[in-house]
C-alpha positions as CSV (number, residue, x, y, z in Angstrom):
1,M,0.0,0.0,0.0
2,A,1.4,3.4,-0.9
3,S,0.0,6.8,-0.4
4,T,0.9,9.1,-3.3
5,P,-0.2,12.7,-3.2
6,L,-2.8,13.5,-5.8
7,T,-1.8,16.3,-8.2
8,T,-3.4,17.8,-11.3
9,H,0.0,18.9,-12.6
10,A,1.5,15.4,-13.0
11,P,1.4,13.5,-16.3
12,P,-1.8,11.5,-16.9
13,R,-0.2,8.1,-16.1
14,R,1.3,9.4,-12.9
15,R,-2.1,10.8,-11.9
16,V,-3.8,7.5,-12.5
17,R,-1.1,5.8,-10.5
18,A,-1.6,8.3,-7.7
19,V,-5.3,7.8,-7.6
20,L,-5.0,4.0,-7.6
21,S,-2.3,4.1,-4.9
22,W,-4.7,6.3,-2.7
23,L,-7.6,3.9,-3.3
24,H,-5.4,0.8,-2.6
25,L,-4.3,2.3,0.7
26,W,-7.6,3.7,2.2
27,V,-10.0,1.1,0.8
28,G,-7.5,-1.6,1.8
29,L,-7.5,-0.3,5.4
30,T,-11.3,-0.4,5.6
31,V,-12.7,-3.2,3.4
32,G,-9.4,-5.1,3.8
33,I,-10.2,-5.5,7.5
34,V,-13.4,-7.4,6.7
35,F,-11.7,-9.4,4.0
36,A,-8.9,-10.4,6.4
37,L,-11.3,-11.5,9.1
38,C,-13.4,-13.5,6.7
39,S,-10.3,-15.2,5.3
40,L,-9.0,-16.0,8.8
41,A,-12.4,-17.7,9.5
42,G,-12.0,-19.6,6.3
43,T,-8.6,-20.8,7.4
44,V,-10.1,-22.4,10.5
45,L,-13.1,-23.8,8.6
46,V,-10.8,-25.7,6.2
47,F,-10.3,-28.0,9.2
48,H,-14.0,-27.9,10.3
49,V,-14.5,-31.7,10.5
50,D,-11.2,-32.3,12.1
51,L,-11.8,-29.7,14.8
52,L,-15.4,-30.9,15.3
53,K,-14.2,-34.4,16.1
54,L,-11.5,-32.9,18.3
55,Q,-14.1,-31.0,20.3
56,H,-16.5,-33.9,20.3
57,P,-14.6,-37.2,20.2
58,Q,-17.9,-39.2,20.6
59,L,-18.7,-38.4,17.0
60,A,-15.7,-40.5,15.8
61,Q,-16.5,-43.6,17.9
62,H,-18.8,-45.3,15.4
63,A,-18.8,-47.4,12.3
64,P,-20.0,-45.5,9.2
65,V,-23.1,-47.6,8.5
66,A,-26.2,-46.0,6.9
67,D,-29.1,-48.2,8.3
68,G,-32.4,-47.5,6.6
69,R,-34.3,-48.4,9.8
70,V,-32.5,-45.7,11.8
71,L,-33.0,-43.2,9.0
72,A,-36.7,-43.9,9.0
73,R,-36.9,-43.3,12.8
74,L,-34.9,-40.0,12.5
75,I,-37.2,-38.7,9.7
76,E,-40.3,-39.6,11.6
77,R,-39.0,-38.0,14.8
78,W,-37.3,-34.9,13.6
79,G,-38.9,-34.2,10.2
80,P,-41.9,-32.4,11.8
81,E,-39.4,-30.2,13.7
82,G,-37.7,-28.8,10.6
83,M,-35.1,-31.3,9.6
84,R,-34.6,-30.8,5.9
85,S,-31.7,-33.2,5.0
86,L,-29.1,-35.6,6.4
87,D,-25.6,-36.5,5.5
88,L,-25.1,-40.2,5.6
89,P,-22.4,-41.6,7.9
90,R,-19.0,-41.6,6.1
91,E,-15.4,-42.5,7.0
92,D,-14.3,-39.0,8.2
93,L,-17.6,-38.3,10.1
94,P,-19.3,-41.7,10.8
95,V,-22.6,-40.3,12.1
96,W,-25.8,-38.9,10.7
97,Q,-25.4,-35.1,10.3
98,A,-28.8,-33.4,10.1
99,Y,-29.6,-29.9,8.7
100,F,-32.6,-27.9,10.0
101,E,-34.5,-25.0,8.6
102,D,-33.3,-22.5,11.2
103,G,-29.6,-23.3,10.4
104,H,-28.7,-25.5,13.4
105,R,-27.3,-29.0,13.0
106,Q,-27.8,-32.2,15.0
107,Y,-25.7,-35.4,15.0
108,F,-27.1,-38.9,15.6
109,A,-25.5,-42.3,16.3
110,P,-25.6,-44.6,13.2
111,E,-26.5,-47.6,15.3
112,D,-29.7,-46.4,17.0
113,G,-30.3,-42.7,16.1
114,A,-29.4,-41.5,19.5
115,L,-28.8,-37.7,19.7
116,L,-25.1,-37.1,20.2
117,L,-24.8,-33.3,19.6
118,Y,-26.7,-30.1,18.9
119,R,-24.9,-27.2,17.3
120,S,-25.9,-23.7,16.2
121,H,-24.0,-20.5,15.5
122,H,-25.3,-19.3,18.9
123,D,-23.4,-21.9,20.9
124,D,-20.7,-23.3,18.7
125,V,-17.6,-21.3,17.7
126,L,-17.1,-23.2,14.4
127,M,-20.8,-22.6,13.4
128,W,-20.4,-19.0,14.3
129,L,-17.3,-18.7,12.2
130,H,-19.2,-20.4,9.3
131,E,-22.0,-17.8,9.6
132,W,-19.5,-15.0,9.6
133,H,-17.5,-16.4,6.7
134,V,-20.5,-16.9,4.4
135,E,-22.9,-14.0,5.4
136,L,-21.2,-11.8,7.9
137,L,-23.8,-12.9,10.6
138,G,-26.4,-11.0,8.6
139,G,-28.4,-13.6,6.7
140,K,-29.3,-12.8,3.1
141,T,-28.4,-9.1,3.5
142,G,-25.0,-10.0,5.0
143,K,-24.3,-12.3,2.1
144,E,-25.1,-9.5,-0.4
145,V,-22.8,-7.1,1.5
146,L,-20.1,-9.8,1.5
147,G,-20.5,-10.0,-2.3
148,V,-19.8,-6.3,-2.6
149,F,-16.8,-6.6,-0.3
150,G,-15.6,-9.6,-2.4
151,W,-15.6,-7.6,-5.7
152,T,-13.9,-4.7,-3.9
153,S,-11.2,-7.0,-2.5
154,L,-10.7,-8.4,-6.0
155,A,-10.2,-4.9,-7.3
156,L,-7.7,-4.2,-4.6
157,V,-5.7,-7.2,-5.5
158,L,-5.6,-6.2,-9.2
159,I,-4.7,-2.6,-8.3
160,G,-1.9,-3.9,-6.2
161,L,-0.6,-6.0,-9.1
162,Y,-0.7,-2.9,-11.3
163,L,1.2,-0.8,-8.8
164,W,3.8,-3.5,-8.4
165,W,4.3,-4.2,-12.1
166,P,8.0,-3.3,-12.9
167,R,9.7,-2.4,-16.1
168,S,10.8,-5.2,-18.4
169,G,13.7,-7.1,-17.0
170,R,13.3,-6.0,-13.4
171,Y,10.8,-8.6,-12.2
172,L,13.2,-10.5,-9.9
173,A,14.6,-7.3,-8.5
174,Q,11.0,-6.2,-7.7
175,L,10.3,-9.5,-5.9
176,K,13.4,-9.1,-3.6
177,V,12.6,-9.1,0.1
178,H,14.5,-6.5,2.2
179,A,15.4,-6.7,5.9
180,G,15.5,-3.0,6.3
181,P,15.1,-0.1,6.7
182,P,11.5,-0.6,8.1
183,V,9.8,1.3,5.3
184,R,11.5,-0.8,2.6
185,R,11.0,-4.0,4.6
186,W,7.3,-3.7,5.0
187,L,6.8,-2.6,1.4
188,S,8.8,-5.5,0.0
189,W,7.1,-8.1,2.2
190,H,3.7,-6.7,1.2
191,R,4.5,-6.6,-2.5
192,S,6.4,-9.8,-2.8
193,S,4.1,-12.1,-0.8
194,G,1.1,-10.7,-2.7
195,V,2.6,-11.2,-6.1
196,V,4.1,-14.7,-5.5
197,L,0.9,-16.0,-4.0
198,L,-1.3,-14.0,-6.4
199,P,-2.7,-17.0,-8.4
200,L,-3.9,-18.7,-5.2
201,L,-5.2,-15.5,-3.7
202,L,-7.2,-14.9,-6.9
203,L,-8.5,-18.4,-6.9
204,A,-9.8,-18.1,-3.3
205,T,-11.3,-14.6,-4.0
206,V,-13.0,-15.4,-7.3
207,T,-14.4,-18.7,-6.1
208,G,-15.7,-17.0,-3.0
209,I,-17.4,-14.3,-5.1
210,G,-18.7,-17.1,-7.4
211,M,-20.4,-18.8,-4.4
212,V,-22.2,-15.6,-3.4
213,Y,-23.4,-15.0,-7.0
214,G,-23.7,-18.7,-7.9
215,R,-26.6,-18.4,-10.3
216,G,-25.0,-15.5,-12.2
217,F,-21.6,-17.3,-12.5
218,Q,-23.4,-20.5,-13.6
219,K,-25.2,-18.6,-16.4
220,V,-21.9,-17.2,-17.6
221,F,-20.1,-20.5,-17.6
222,V,-23.0,-22.4,-19.2
223,A,-23.4,-19.7,-21.9
224,A,-19.6,-19.9,-22.7
225,F,-18.9,-23.6,-22.3
226,G,-22.3,-25.4,-22.3
227,G,-24.3,-27.5,-19.9
228,E,-27.6,-27.1,-18.1
229,N,-29.1,-28.3,-14.9
230,V,-31.3,-31.4,-15.1
231,K,-34.7,-30.8,-13.5
232,A,-35.7,-33.3,-10.9
233,P,-38.8,-35.4,-11.8
234,E,-42.2,-34.5,-10.4
235,L,-44.8,-36.9,-9.2
236,P,-48.3,-36.5,-7.9
237,K,-48.7,-36.1,-4.1
238,D,-48.3,-39.5,-2.4
239,T,-48.7,-40.5,1.3
240,A,-47.4,-44.1,0.9
241,S,-44.8,-45.1,3.4
242,I,-41.1,-45.2,2.4
243,D,-39.0,-48.3,2.9
244,W,-35.7,-46.4,3.6
245,T,-33.6,-49.6,3.6
246,K,-34.9,-50.4,0.1
247,A,-34.5,-46.7,-1.0
248,I,-30.8,-46.6,0.1
249,A,-30.1,-49.9,-1.7
250,Q,-31.9,-48.8,-4.9
251,A,-30.0,-45.5,-4.9
252,R,-26.7,-47.2,-4.5
253,A,-27.5,-49.7,-7.2
254,A,-28.5,-46.8,-9.5
255,L,-25.0,-45.2,-9.1
256,P,-22.8,-48.2,-8.1
257,D,-19.5,-46.3,-8.4
258,A,-20.6,-43.3,-6.3
259,R,-20.8,-42.7,-2.6
260,L,-24.3,-41.8,-1.3
261,A,-23.7,-38.6,0.6
262,R,-27.0,-36.8,1.5
263,V,-30.7,-37.5,1.5
264,S,-33.5,-34.9,1.5
265,V,-36.3,-35.3,3.9
266,P,-39.5,-35.4,1.8
267,D,-42.6,-33.6,2.8
268,P,-45.3,-36.0,4.2
269,D,-47.1,-36.1,0.8
270,E,-44.2,-35.5,-1.5
271,G,-43.9,-38.2,-4.2
272,V,-40.1,-38.0,-4.9
273,V,-37.3,-39.2,-2.7
274,A,-34.0,-37.5,-3.5
275,F,-30.4,-38.5,-2.8
276,R,-27.1,-36.7,-3.6
277,A,-24.0,-38.7,-4.3
278,Q,-20.3,-38.2,-5.0
279,A,-19.3,-40.0,-8.2
280,N,-15.8,-41.0,-8.9
281,G,-13.9,-38.0,-10.2
282,E,-16.2,-35.4,-8.5
283,W,-14.5,-32.7,-6.5
284,H,-17.5,-31.6,-4.5
285,P,-17.3,-33.4,-1.0
286,V,-21.0,-34.1,-1.0
287,G,-21.2,-34.6,-4.8
288,R,-23.5,-33.1,-7.4
289,S,-24.8,-36.4,-8.7
290,T,-28.4,-37.3,-7.9
291,V,-30.7,-40.2,-7.7
292,S,-34.5,-39.7,-7.6
293,L,-36.8,-42.4,-6.5
294,S,-40.6,-42.9,-6.1
295,R,-41.9,-43.7,-2.6
296,E,-42.2,-47.3,-3.5
297,G,-38.5,-47.4,-4.5
298,R,-38.7,-47.1,-8.3
299,V,-35.7,-45.3,-9.8
300,L,-37.0,-42.2,-11.6
301,Q,-33.8,-40.4,-12.6
302,T,-30.1,-40.8,-12.2
303,V,-27.7,-38.0,-12.9
304,D,-23.9,-38.5,-13.0
305,A,-22.4,-35.0,-12.5
306,T,-19.1,-36.1,-14.2
307,T,-21.0,-36.4,-17.5
308,H,-22.1,-32.7,-17.5
309,R,-20.7,-30.4,-20.1
310,L,-17.8,-28.1,-19.1
311,G,-19.7,-25.0,-18.2
312,L,-21.9,-26.7,-15.6
313,R,-18.9,-28.6,-14.2
314,M,-17.0,-25.3,-13.9
315,S,-19.8,-23.8,-11.9
316,Q,-20.0,-26.9,-9.6
317,A,-16.2,-26.7,-9.0
318,L,-16.4,-23.3,-7.3
319,Y,-17.2,-24.7,-3.9
320,P,-14.7,-27.5,-3.7
321,L,-11.9,-25.3,-5.0
322,H,-12.8,-22.6,-2.4
323,V,-12.7,-25.0,0.5
324,G,-9.6,-26.9,-0.5
325,A,-11.5,-30.2,-1.2
326,V,-9.4,-30.7,-4.4
327,G,-5.8,-32.1,-4.2
328,G,-5.9,-33.9,-0.9
329,T,-4.1,-32.8,2.3
330,T,-1.6,-30.7,0.5
331,M,-4.2,-28.5,-1.1
332,K,-6.1,-28.3,2.2
333,W,-3.0,-26.8,3.9
334,V,-2.4,-24.5,1.0
335,T,-5.9,-23.2,1.2
336,A,-5.5,-22.6,4.9
337,V,-2.3,-20.6,4.3
338,I,-4.0,-18.5,1.7
339,G,-6.6,-17.6,4.2
340,L,-3.8,-16.0,6.3
341,L,-2.5,-13.9,3.4
342,P,-5.1,-11.0,3.5
343,A,-4.4,-10.4,7.1
344,F,-0.6,-10.4,6.4
345,L,-1.1,-8.0,3.5
346,L,-3.3,-5.7,5.7
347,V,-0.7,-5.6,8.5
348,T,2.3,-5.1,6.3
349,G,0.6,-2.5,4.3
350,F,-0.4,-0.6,7.4
351,L,3.1,-0.8,8.9
352,F,4.5,0.5,5.6
353,W,2.1,3.4,5.5
354,R,2.7,4.3,9.2
355,R,6.5,4.2,8.8
356,R,6.4,6.2,5.6
357,R,4.2,8.9,7.2
358,G,6.5,9.0,10.2
359,H,9.5,9.9,7.8
360,R,7.7,12.8,6.2
């Protein structure tokens, strides 16, 4: 961040640079604070499941078995109280994870459906950080504000790149990190870290914006590269009971190479039973593949997300890229480190500005 005096007597290019430098400083010291705090929360959330099991070791003391009889009891007991979907037990979180309309989550033992844990952003720090990271604790309005901050942060990053850009042949010299004096040290640390890690910072920022404006991004990707969402089938209202053991077996048979990940809780008279699955090759940790069944267990539709055209696959890749679900443990740690970068840029930029002002 550099504060260059604005002057109407300087050449046009220098005036543009002065304006951009001023914006980079003062917008960075305001919007940059929110950007940094959101990113720090994201760093923690990369390890959400690991930290959850560390906080509540009882969640890891089970075999990851999805019993249809247990699922039936859970839906009968908790469906009327706002339970909308459940994640099936899996290796890294071997319990039923239920999502409720008001945003809270509950965790149930896979053996008998016993309630193990209740969490909401009011009483759980990880849930609170999640609400802050995705909507600034402000619901739909907070999410819209976060989107504006995201675009502004992207502009700051690009302005910083423009201000750093050296003359031809001086790129390595411009990347050199200096130990002193303080003004030069903070400026070189600020610039060099931002430029070296720029691709990853852009990836995190753009995918974050893309998640806020998911529909808009999907329209752009689909228009440019093809693909369209497959509409779920519709059936007349039906009150027949569901054999959940059969439903799970049928869904697995419909996508034999996929992992069943989530089931939606149907309304009492809804005719379609919907599962989400993670097919081989999918990046999304829950998967975007789907299986739709009738209440009697007849397969109505099977969608393998890996067969979608490029545009839709690009849209569906935004979330896994943002949370570090691609590339295994290495990418997970890289994503966590990138979450620290905005705070580092904020601090070094501020220290440079303060030191420089003190020398005037």
